[in-house]
N, C-alpha and C positions, 0 to 999 in steps of 0.2 A: 740346886744351883745356889751359888753365893750371891748375896745381895750386893749392890753397888758399893755400899759403905764398907762392907767387909773386904771387897776387892781393893778398894783404895787403901785401907789400913794395911793389908798384907803386902801390897806392892810397895808402899812407903817403907815398911819395916825391912823388906828384902833389899830395896835400893840403898837404904841407910847402912845396913850390914855390909853390903857390897862396897860402899864408899869407905867405911871404916877399915875393911880388909885391905883395899887397894892403897889407901893413904898410910896405913900401918906398914905395908910392904915397902912403900916408897921411903918412908922414914927409916926403916931398917936398912935398906940399901944405902941411903945417903949417910947414915951414921956409922956404917960398917966399913968394910975393907975398901969399897969403891970411893968413899969420901963424898963430899958435897958435889964437886964437879963431875964425878963419875956417875952419881945418882941423879943429876939434874935432867938428863934426857928422859929417864924413866918417869921422873916427877912431872915433867911437862906432858908426856903421853898419858900418864895416869889421870892428870887433871882433865884433859880433853875427854878421856873415856868416861870418867865419872860425870862430867857435864852432859855428855850424850845420853848416859843412863837416866839422869834426872829429866832431860828433855823428853826422852821416850816415855818416862812415867807420866809426865804432864800431858803428852800428846795422846797416849792410849787410855789413860784412866781419868784424869782430872778434867781435861778440856771436854766440853760438851759438844758432841757431834750432831749435825743436823740429820 
């Protein structure tokens, strides 16, 4: 079994890599053919999804449960 510290580090790395990928994809869409206004809906959705991913990280790993 993995220790709690290793779980936190791995979950943080995975969530950060996910966020980098999603924001990179959003940037690519906004600067490409779709343009800023075409990529804006995806950017808003991407921001919400990454926010939910970080909340889930905090809820499952970092927050101490009773």
